[in-house]
N, C-alpha and C positions, 0 to 999 in steps of 0.2 A: 356390428360388435366387434368389441377386441378379443381376440385370442391372448392368452397370458402368459408368460414361462417366468420363471426364477432362477437368481441367482445368489449364492451368499460370498458376499466380500465385509472383511474387517468384522466379523460378528452381526452384522446388519443386513436385513433384506432388500435386495435391490430387484427391481419388477422391469421387465421389459414388456411393453406391449407393443403390438406389431397388426396392422390392419392393411392387407393388399402389400404397397410398396411404404407406408408411413408408419414409422418406428418412433417411441419414445419410452426412453429411459426413465424408471420412476426413482428418483434420490432422496433418500431419507435413511442416512446414517445415523447412528447415536454419534453427536457430536462429544459426549466423553468417553476415551479412551478404557480407560478404569478408574474405580473409587477405591480410596483408604479412609474409613473413616469419613470424617468432613471434608478429608480432600477430594478434588475430582481433579484429576490430568485429563485437560480438554484437546482435540486437536489442534485447535486455534492455537493456543498458549504454545505448544509443543512447537508448530511451525513456525510461529513468531519468533522463539528465540533460536530455533534451527537457522532462521536467516542471520539474525547478529552473530551466532556463534561460526557460521560460514565465513561472513564477512572479517570475525576479526583476523581470522588465521592467513586470509588474503591480503591484509590491509598490514598484517605483522610483515608478509615476505616486502610490502612493499617501502614499510619502512625502513628495513634493512637494509635495503639497496640505497634508499637514500642517509643511510647512518642516521637516522630520527630514533632517539631514545625511546625503549617501549613505554616506558613510564608516559607517555603525551599517548600513547596508543589505548593506555588502560584507561585512561581520563575520558579520551575519545568516545571507548565505548561506553563507559558510564553516561557521560553526557548526551551521548545517541539516544540511548535507553531511554533515560528520563525526558528527554524533551521530545521524543517521540511518541510516548503515552501521554503526557501532559496535555501536549500540541494537539493530538488526534483527539483528545477526550474533550478538550474545550473547545475544539474546534465543530466538533459534530453536536456540541449543544449549544454553539451559538448560530451556526450556519443551518443546520436542520433542524432543530427542536427549538428554537428559540423562545416560543410562549411558554410552554413547559417549564424550562429552566429559570427563566426570567423570574420565575413565582417560586420555584423551589432551588436556588443556588447552590444550597451544601450539597445537593446531589450532584452536581457538576462533578467537583473531587473527593467525594465519597462514597464507598461503592455500595449505597443503602438507599433504600426507599422509604420515604417516612410517612405518607400519605397514598391512599387510606388505611394503610398497616406500615406498621416496621417490616422491611423485607431487605435481606442480602442480596444483592443483584450482580454486585463484579460490575466491571466496567462497560455497560453494552452502548455499543455506540462508539466506533473511531472514524475520524475524515483522515485522510489522506494528506486533504490540502490544509489542515490544522496542523499534521505532524508537521508538514514542510515548514510552518511558522514557526512550531515548536524547534526546530534544529536551526534554524536561524538564530532564534535567541541562546540557544544553548552552544551554539559555534561562538556565536559573540561573546559571550561569559567565557569559555575556552579559549577563546584569544587571549583575552585580557589577563590570564591566568597563566599560560604557557608561552606567550610573544610570540608565538605564531600565527599570521593574519587568518582571518575569518575565511576569507576566499581560498586560503589552501587546506583547512578543515573542509570547506565545501566540495572542494574537488576531489578530496579523498572521499568523503561521503557519497559523491555521486557514482564513483568508480562502481559501487556495491550496492547503492539503491534500486537498481533495479532486479539483483538476488533477492534482497528482503522484499520488495513490493509482491514477487512472486512467491514468496512462502505466506506471505499474506493473503494472498488471492486462492489459494489452496486451502487455506485456512477456511476464508467464507466458502468457498466449497463445499467442506465437511460439515459448515455450520447450516448450508440452505441459505444463504442468505447475498444480499446484493446480486439477485437473481436479471435476468435479461429479459426482453420484450417476447412476447408472445412468436410464436414459428410453427410451420408446418414442414421445418427441415426435418430430413432422414434423423438427424444428429439431436434432435430435441431431448433436453430433461422435464421433467414432472417433479416438481419440488412440494410435495405434502404439507410443511410446514408451511407453505407461502398457500397456493391454491393448488387446482388439481389442471392448470393450465400449461399445454407444454410452451416450453420456452428456450430462447438462447441460453447455452452454458457460458455466459459471460466470464464468470470464473475464471474458468478453463481457458477462455479467448485471453484473458489478462493474463495468466500464467505461462503461456507460452510467448506473448506479445513481451512481457518484462523480462522475463528469460532470457529472451533475444535481445533488449536492450540491455541487460548487465553485461551480455557475451561482446555487443560493440564495444560498450564505452571502455570494456577493461582494453580491447585491442586498440581502441581510439586513442585511450591514453598513453600506451606504448608508443605509438607512432608520433604524438607531437609530444611528447617528454623533452624539456628542455627546448621545445620552441614557442613555445606561447606562454604567456603571462598567468598569473593566478587567477582564478574565475572562468579560465576559459572551460575548461572541463567541465563544470558546474553547469556553465549556461548552455553549451551545448544540450548537456543531460534536461537542462528544466524546459530548453526548448522542444525536444522531440518529448519528453512527458506531456508538456502540458497539451500537446498535437493528439498525441494518444488519447488521452483521457477524454478530450474535447470530441473525437471520432468516436470511441467505443460507446458514448453517453447515447448514441443512437440505436444502441441495439439493447439499453437498458431501461429497466422500469422505472417509470418518473415518480421519484417520491416527494419532490417539491416545487412547486410554485403549479399554476396551469397545467392538468394533465394532456392538456392541447397544445399549450405552447409550445413551439419551434426549439426554443432552448431550456435546461432545467440549470437548477445553482450550480451543479458540477463545472458544469460548461461554461457559467459565467466566471466561476470561480478560475478557470484554467486558462481564461484569456490573458491575465497579467502573465501569469506563468511563459503564456508564449512570446509576450511582448517584451518582458524582462530578460529572458532567457536569450533572444535576437539580439537584443543590445548588449549582452554581457558577453555573449559570444564573438560580436563584431570586433568590439572594443579591445579586446582580449587577445585577438588574434595572433598579433607579435609580440616578440618578445621586448621589454622595453627599450632593449640596447639597439635593437633593428628598428625602431620609432624614431630614434636621434639622428641614424644615417640619413 
């Protein structure tokens, strides 16, 4: 039998179950911070926006150091937000629930569900691999509009990409989604919205890992400034991110493919990231002037 203790956090009941040396935290916060009429402010939306806002001010300083017009940064922010949301949404529908959305294509881009009855759902389901593809398209369009190369924009996005991902993982944690595999670790969490099984809090792991990636890329960019060609920073980011995503999937719940398979969909999608990142990081390692000497 478990003994139970409770604490209050952010207006939600968080329960700690403990028996001898085993402890499990029951995590079931309200995803909604507050509601004003029909408008609901959600933790996920707030954290998603926070990542982009902080990234904007970090990039603003970098743009000023390189004497790049802040109008370019404003456009980059707009293209980044739109590319991330659309790419993540389309990617989730195609990679993870193609059977359903192939029969309901309008629901891919519309925040509504038409069957069995009409319902406003919002955009439930965003895939990070799809977001990456969306950003590639967005920055390609932006490069044509501004004259800067797509690799230059990808480098700038890579510097702050880990920060945005960390904020999104914290949003997943507040939503009790993207849960980990079952575990009897002392720091296990139970997510009642999912089931009653103690699981790895992979959202928190992801927050720490991606925040560390952001700090690393920030310092790596400073060390390599002027020493590498455009695309190198992005290549290194893509390589590391692909390896992290691939590795962390081993302690996440399998959502796609055979539950008993060794690899899941996210790992298959991470392999091209690792390969392309390694190639891009290698071929852009030196400046163009160094290669001709």
